[in-house]
C-alpha positions as CSV (number, residue, x, y, z in Angstrom):
1,M,0.0,0.0,0.0
2,A,1.3,3.5,-0.9
3,L,1.2,6.4,1.5
4,E,-0.5,8.5,-1.2
5,K,-3.2,7.6,-3.8
6,K,-1.0,8.9,-6.6
7,P,2.3,10.7,-7.1
8,V,2.3,14.2,-5.6
9,E,6.1,15.1,-5.6
10,P,8.2,15.9,-8.7
11,V,11.2,13.6,-9.3
12,D,14.2,14.6,-7.2
13,S,17.2,14.5,-9.5
14,S,19.6,13.9,-6.5
15,L,18.0,10.4,-6.2
16,L,18.8,9.4,-9.8
17,G,21.8,7.3,-10.6
18,Y,23.5,4.0,-9.7
19,W,23.6,3.2,-6.0
20,Y,25.7,0.3,-4.7
21,G,25.5,-1.6,-1.4
22,I,27.0,-4.7,0.4
23,I,24.9,-6.8,2.7
24,K,26.5,-8.7,5.6
25,D,24.8,-10.6,8.3
26,G,27.9,-11.8,10.3
27,S,27.8,-15.4,9.0
28,D,29.3,-16.6,5.7
29,Y,26.3,-14.9,4.0
30,F,26.9,-11.7,2.1
31,G,25.3,-10.0,-0.8
32,I,25.8,-7.4,-3.3
33,E,22.9,-5.1,-4.3
34,A,22.6,-2.1,-6.5
35,L,19.7,0.2,-7.3
36,E,19.5,2.0,-10.7
37,I,17.0,4.9,-10.3
38,T,15.9,6.8,-13.3
39,A,12.9,9.2,-14.0
40,K,10.0,7.4,-15.7
41,S,8.0,10.6,-15.8
42,D,8.0,14.0,-14.0
43,S,6.8,12.4,-10.8
44,V,7.5,8.6,-11.1
45,Y,10.8,6.7,-10.8
46,S,11.8,3.6,-12.6
47,I,13.9,1.4,-10.2
48,I,15.9,-1.6,-11.1
49,R,17.3,-3.6,-8.1
50,Y,20.3,-5.7,-9.1
51,G,21.1,-8.3,-6.5
52,K,23.5,-11.2,-6.0
53,A,23.5,-13.2,-2.7
54,I,26.4,-15.5,-1.9
55,K,26.1,-18.3,0.7
56,G,29.2,-20.6,0.8
57,D,29.8,-21.5,-2.8
58,I,26.2,-20.8,-4.0
59,I,25.6,-17.6,-5.9
60,M,21.9,-16.5,-6.3
61,P,21.4,-13.6,-8.9
62,D,18.3,-11.6,-8.6
63,T,17.0,-8.6,-10.7
64,A,13.7,-6.9,-10.0
65,Y,11.9,-4.0,-11.7
66,Y,9.8,-1.5,-9.9
67,T,8.2,1.9,-10.2
68,G,8.0,4.4,-7.3
69,F,7.1,7.8,-6.2
70,T,8.1,9.9,-3.2
71,S,5.9,11.4,-0.5
72,W,6.6,12.9,3.0
73,I,5.4,12.4,6.5
74,G,6.7,15.4,8.4
75,N,10.5,15.7,7.7
76,Q,10.8,12.0,6.5
77,R,10.8,11.2,2.8
78,F,9.4,7.8,1.7
79,M,9.5,6.0,-1.5
80,N,6.3,4.2,-2.4
81,V,7.3,1.3,-4.6
82,E,5.2,-1.1,-6.7
83,G,6.4,-4.2,-8.6
84,L,5.6,-7.6,-9.8
85,V,7.2,-10.7,-8.3
86,K,7.0,-14.3,-9.4
87,I,6.2,-16.8,-6.7
88,E,6.2,-20.5,-7.1
89,E,3.2,-22.1,-5.5
90,V,2.3,-25.8,-5.0
91,T,-1.2,-26.4,-6.5
92,N,-1.3,-30.1,-5.6
93,K,1.2,-32.7,-4.5
94,K,2.8,-33.1,-7.9
95,K,2.2,-29.8,-9.6
96,R,4.0,-26.4,-9.0
97,E,2.8,-23.2,-10.6
98,T,4.5,-19.9,-10.9
99,K,2.2,-17.0,-10.3
100,T,2.9,-13.3,-10.7
101,H,1.8,-11.1,-7.7
102,R,1.7,-7.3,-7.4
103,V,3.8,-6.1,-4.4
104,F,3.9,-2.8,-2.6
105,Y,6.5,-1.4,-0.4
106,A,7.1,1.9,1.5
107,S,10.6,2.8,2.4
108,A,12.1,5.7,4.3
109,L,14.8,7.5,2.3
110,D,17.6,9.6,3.7
111,R,20.2,10.9,1.3
112,R,23.4,12.5,2.6
113,N,26.0,13.4,-0.1
114,D,26.8,10.2,-1.9
115,T,25.0,8.0,0.6
116,L,21.4,6.7,0.4
117,E,19.9,4.9,3.4
118,V,16.8,2.9,2.6
119,R,14.7,1.5,5.5
120,T,11.7,-0.5,4.4
121,V,8.6,-0.5,6.6
122,T,8.0,-4.0,7.9
123,E,4.9,-5.9,7.2
124,D,4.5,-6.5,10.9
125,F,4.6,-2.9,12.1
126,S,0.8,-3.2,12.8
127,T,-1.5,-6.1,13.7
128,R,-3.4,-5.2,10.5
129,K,-2.2,-6.9,7.4
130,Y,-4.7,-5.1,5.0
131,F,-5.3,-1.5,4.8
132,G,-8.5,-0.1,3.5
133,D,-6.8,2.8,1.6
134,S,-3.7,4.9,1.3
135,D,-5.2,7.4,3.8
136,H,-5.6,4.8,6.5
137,F,-2.1,3.4,5.9
138,R,-0.6,6.8,6.0
139,M,-2.4,7.7,9.3
140,L,-1.1,4.5,10.9
141,V,2.5,5.1,9.8
142,T,2.3,8.7,11.0
143,E,1.0,7.6,14.4
144,M,3.8,5.0,14.8
145,L,6.4,7.6,13.9
146,K,5.0,10.1,16.4
147,L,5.2,7.3,19.1
148,Q,8.8,6.8,18.0
149,Q,8.1,3.1,17.3
150,N,10.5,1.1,15.1
151,I,8.4,0.3,12.0
152,Y,11.4,-0.7,9.8
153,D,12.6,-4.2,8.8
154,A,16.3,-4.6,9.6
155,Q,16.7,-7.2,6.9
156,Y,15.5,-4.8,4.3
157,S,17.3,-1.7,5.5
158,M,20.5,-0.8,3.8
159,Q,22.9,1.9,2.9
160,Y,24.0,2.5,-0.7
161,R,26.9,4.7,-2.1
162,K,26.4,6.5,-5.4
163,I,28.9,5.3,-8.0
164,P,29.3,5.5,-11.8
165,K,27.3,2.7,-13.4
166,P,29.7,0.0,-14.3
167,A,30.2,-0.8,-18.0
168,K,28.7,-4.0,-19.3
169,L,31.4,-6.7,-19.8
170,F,29.6,-8.5,-22.6
């Protein structure tokens, strides 16, 4: 669910570019992730998330495509993100089916110089799993922020550095 019904803020050119981050969890797991953010329109961003997770000797590449737009709650900027993900579901004991689902995320954004911090709102910040509309979702997030409650998912919170986009090797 988005914090707004539709985009209300113009694209901020300081968010555009190639952002690179490294994920570590203290074990032998680490990942490399990059966000390529471009303007899709005057108020909507196109976001490509390039990811590669490494666990032992297994490498799991992952690329996802999203659109997003920004909005504010007080002094905090959020990116409202929408995308499609493929999920494999078991339909019966022998058959598996891949279905495409529309997903929504809201993430707090803090940009300082060449660093972008992204903190994604956790699904569990409220006992409610479904929100009637954007206004209700926004009201609940605003209330939790005023109470200084942690509404962010540590696993999906990360810092990125802005770098020139690497050239394609092939």
